[in-house]
N, C-alpha and C positions, 0 to 999 in steps of 0.2 A: 206354095207351101207356108206354114208359120205351124213355130214349135209357140206353145202355150202353156202354163201355170194354170193346171183346172183345181188341184185339188192340196190342201197340206192338213197336218197333222203333231202332235207334239206327246209328248209323255214325260213325267219327274218323277223320280221318289214319294211314297209316301211322306219318308222322315224328312223334317223341316230341321237342322241345325242352324238357332236363332245367335244373336253375338251373344247374348246373354250366355247360354253353352259353352262359346268358346271362352267367355271370361273364366270359366272352368276348367280350363286346359292348358292355357298359354297366360302368359302376361299381357293381358289385352284390356280392351272395354270398349264397349256398345258405342261410345263417345266421342272414338277415337277411329273405331270401323266406320259408322256412321259415315264424319265428316270430311277423314279421305278417301275412304271408295264408293260413298254412296248403298254399300250392301248392308240389309238387316238382314235375311235369313237368306238361306240355299240348302239343295233338296238334295240327299245324301243318298244313295243305294247300298240296300242290302247288300251285306257279303255274299249273299245267293247270286245276284244279279249281277251279269254281267254286259257288257253294253249292246250285241248282238239281244237284250232280252227287252232292253229300254226301245229298241229298234222297231222289234215288233208289235210293240204296244202303239208305236208312232205311225208304224206303217199300216195300221190295220184303222186307226182315226182317218188316215189320209185317204184310203181304198175305201171307206164307207162313204167318206164324200165327194170321193168323183164318183161312185157309181159303178167300177168298173171289176174285173176276180182278180185274184194274183198271178191265176195263170196268161195272164193278157199283158203280165211287165213282158218288154222286151232287154231290159237292162238294169239292172241296180246298181247305184251307187252309193258306197257310206264313205262321208269324209269326217275320221278321226284317227287321234294319235293315241286311243285305251283301244286297240282293238282286242278282243278274245284274247286271242293267238298273234306270236307272227306269223305262222300260216295256219290252216286256210285263213282268207280274207275274211273279214265280219258281214261280206255282203255274200257269200256262198253261204253262210251259215242261217243268214237270215233268210236265201231265199229256199230253203229245207223248210223251216218253222212256219213262214205264211205257205208255203206252196207253191213258188211262184217258178214251175218247171220248166217254162221258157224262157227265162232271162241268163243274159247273164250278167256276172258280175266282179264287181272288184272296189276294194278300199282307193282312198284317196288322202294322200296326208301332207297337208298343209298348215295345220293347226289352227288356228281360229279363224283362219280365210279358208277353211275348206272347203264351205258349204258354198259360197263364190267360185271358187276350182272347181266345183264340181257342174253344179246351174251350167257357167259356163262350157266341161267338156262336155256335159250330156248334151245340150242345145247342138254342138256341134257334130256328133255321132248321129243328133238323129238329122240332122241335115246332108248324110254322108251314106245314110242306110236306109236306101227306098221303103223295106216292110215294118221299123224297129219306130213304133206307133205311140209306145208309152214305157216312160224311163221314170222308174222309184229313184229319189233322190234324199240320204239323210243324209245330217249333220248332228253325233252323239258322242256322248265321252261321258266315262265314268273319271272323270279327272280326282275321284278321294280316295281311287287307288295308285295314286302317285302324286301325293299333296303329301310334304312332311307335317305335319302334324305336332310336330312339335316347334317349327319356323313361325314364328306369330306374323312373320311378315307378309307370307304365302298362303298359308292355312287358312286364314279370315278370306282369302278371294275368292276360291273354286268351288264352283258345283257339280251336280250330275244333271243329265239329260238325255234327248233327244230330240226333233223334229222333221218331219218330212215332209217332202216337194212332189209333184206328179206333175209331170210333162206331158204335153198330150202332139203329136202331130195335126193338124190340121192342113186344111183345101182353103182359105181363105187369104195368104199369106202373109199375116201381122204377128209378129215376135211379141211374147213377154218382154226380152231381153232388149231394148233398143239400143241398147250401148254397153261396153265394158272395158275395164283397163287390169290389168292381171300386173305385179310386179315380182320382184325377189332381190333380197339382198346376203348372198354367202356371206357376206365379212361381217356379217353381224352376228354369228352364228351364236356366240357363244353368251349373249346377253337374256337369251331365253329358250332354256333345253335343258335335256336329262341324262346327264352324260353316261351312266350304265345302263346297259339290256341290250345292247344292237351288237355289231362284228366287230367295234373298235374298244367295245370294253364290255366283253360278256360275263354276266351274271358269275358271279365266286362269293367266297364266303370275306372277301378281302370287299370287295364293291359294296356288300350288303353292309358288312358293318361300318363303311367309312362314307354311309347313306348316301349313294352316288345312284341311286334308283327311283330320285325323285325330284320337280320343279326346283329351275335351279332361273333365278331369275335377278336381274339388275334392275332396280325401279324406276332409279332415274331417267337409263340410259331408254327402257325401254319407252317409257313416256314422253319424253321427244322424239323419236323416232317413230312410233305409233300416232303422234300428232298430223306432224311434217309429211308421211306416207299416204295416211286417210285421207288427208283436204288435198293435196298436187291427186291420188288416183280419180278420187272425186271430182275435178274439175276437169280432170281429163274424158271424165266418162260422161260427165255432164253436155261438154264439149263436143264429144263426136256426136250424141244423141241430140243435139242442136237444141239444150233447153238450159235456161237459167237460171237459179236460186228462187226465183219466183215463180216458178212453175213445180216444183217440188211440192208435191201434197205432205208427204211425211220421210222424213231421214233418217233409217232403220240403219244405228252402227252397231257393232260388235261390242258388249256390254262386258267390256272391260272394270272401266271406274268410271265414276261418275264424274271426275275433271276431264278426263281425257275427251269424253262427251262432250261439255260444255264446250271444249278450246275448239273442236273441229267446229260444230255450229254455230259457234262465233265468229271463225275462221270462213266460213264457209258462206255467211249473211243470210244462215236460215233461224230465226227465230225458236227457240227454245220449249215452246210450245208444239211446235210441230215435229219435233225429235220424238221418236218412241222408245220409250226405256220401260225394263220389267227389271233393272238390274239389281235393286234394291231387295224382289224375293227371289232370284234365282242364281245371284251372281254370278260370277266367269262362268261359262260353260262351254267355250270355246269354240267347236264349227257348231255347237246346238244352237249358239245364243240368237245368230239373225232369224233361225228359222222359228226358235221359239216367239221371238216377235212376228213375226207372217204370221204365225196361225194363229196367235192371239188376237190381230188384227182383223182380221179374215171372219171369225166365227162373234167379232165384237159388230160387226158389220161397219167397219172404220174406212174400209175403200170401197169407191164408187168404180164404175169402168167408166176408162179413162184418165184415170190418177197415176201420175207419174210418183216412183217412188225411186228411194235412193239407197239400196245396200253397201256398208263399208266397212272392212278390218282390215285387222293388222295380225301377225301370228308368228310363231317360232319358225323363225328361217334364215334371215326374217323373209317373211313373206306378204303380201297386200295384196288388195283387189274390192273391186266396186263394179257396180250395175245400175244400172240404172232400166227400172222396171217401169209396162205401161200396163195397169189389170185392165 
């Protein structure tokens, strides 16, 4: 029995927010944003669009590539920190929208590491469940709904989007995921978080007035933690998979900041030309970012059978994770 990735899909909203647009909104400049982050544009969802709406479009693209019907899905996992509602979960909403009536559904919250956590979880479920043949995994975020558009340090970073991956149980015994490493450190919870909206600080007039429903980030601390976590996690995953940096066709890191990506690649001894990046076009889309990269790579025929791909991410929690894939 093997668990293989057989399809991918993606969706980003039509509206594009440029650095020039942001210059009119906050005290910033195109040069400042590009030199510090590498971001030039990001896609922003319409007010009427929710995370499940973006998931629907990404899922349809993946199902079309896979050549299967929604009714064949046995499970749906949505990685997100911006669900449509606290409950029901976004995966349930997606199930109804695409007609995946036979799937059990749940959301997974690991911030930017969410897709990696979800792929590992899906594989484990499939290994343990005899009749679970197809699982749809998505990373999706409407980060524009929790961004403080008056905070120039954070509003320039984030964008919206959704990406889908379909896993299939096969008879050949080969898994797409050759090794993985997951981790977390709750002691660092306060350097990247949203203070209000949960049971600790329910929504109130005071929480809204004090702007507690937006992303809070301590940039320097996040940078340092992200590089260390992604490097050590990647090294462990490669060791467990029995591969070296030279064996990696592409490093696909979470698209957070160009300087982070460059530092990770350098410390892993992977040349920059083998680092897949679309950060300049999408910004940081949290759980969606690695999936957006994978779908672009698949549809642009950049991956061949047997290629080794290293995925790595970090996110609020703080969480981190890496996967070595064999295509």
